N, C-alpha and C positions, 0 to 999 in steps of 0.2 A: 403682819406682825411687827410691832415696833421693837427696836433694840435699845435697851437702856444703857446709857454711858455713865460709868461711875469713876470718879477720880478721888484719890486720897486727898484730904484737906491740905497736907503739907507738900504736895507734889508741885503746885504752881500757884501763883497769886490769883485772886478772884477775877481780876480784869483779864488775865490771860485765859482763864477758863471760859469767860464770856466770849472773848474773841474767837476761841476755838469752836465753841458751840455755834456761834453766829456764822462762821465760815463753813462748817460741816452740815449744819441743820437750820438754815436761815428761816425756813417756813414752819418749823416745829414750834409748838407752844412752849413758851418759857414761863409765863405767868398767867394764871387764871384767877380772877378776882371778881366775884359777883357775875355780871354780864360782860365783863371786859376780858378779852383774850389778847395777849401780846406775844408775838413770835420772837425768836432770838434775834433776828435782824433789827426789828424795832427796838427791842430791849437794849441792844448794843448802841443803837443810834441815840437813844435817850440817855444811856450811861455816859456816852462820849460828850453829849451836850452838858450834862451835869459836871463832868470833869473839867470841861473848858470854863464853865462858870466859876468853879472853885479856883482854877488857875488865875482867872481875872481878879479874884479877891486876894491873891497873893499866896494861896496855898500851894506848897511845893511837894514833890514826890518825897515820901517819908514822913510828912507831917501827919499828925493824928487828927482825925475828924470824927466827931460824934454825929450819927445820923438818927 
């Protein structure tokens, strides 16, 4: 039986939520799209790479980014 984890939106930033989910449930599915399944560990790794790329472009913490 899987246990659902629910956080209130204003409790913590999205990045912190992802860090927590990846630490606690690294092999659980985070994203399912068509035939691709991504677990929380992979999702965190991809998000970290994306963040590093933004930082290389000069984006800083607190800057607004449209995705």
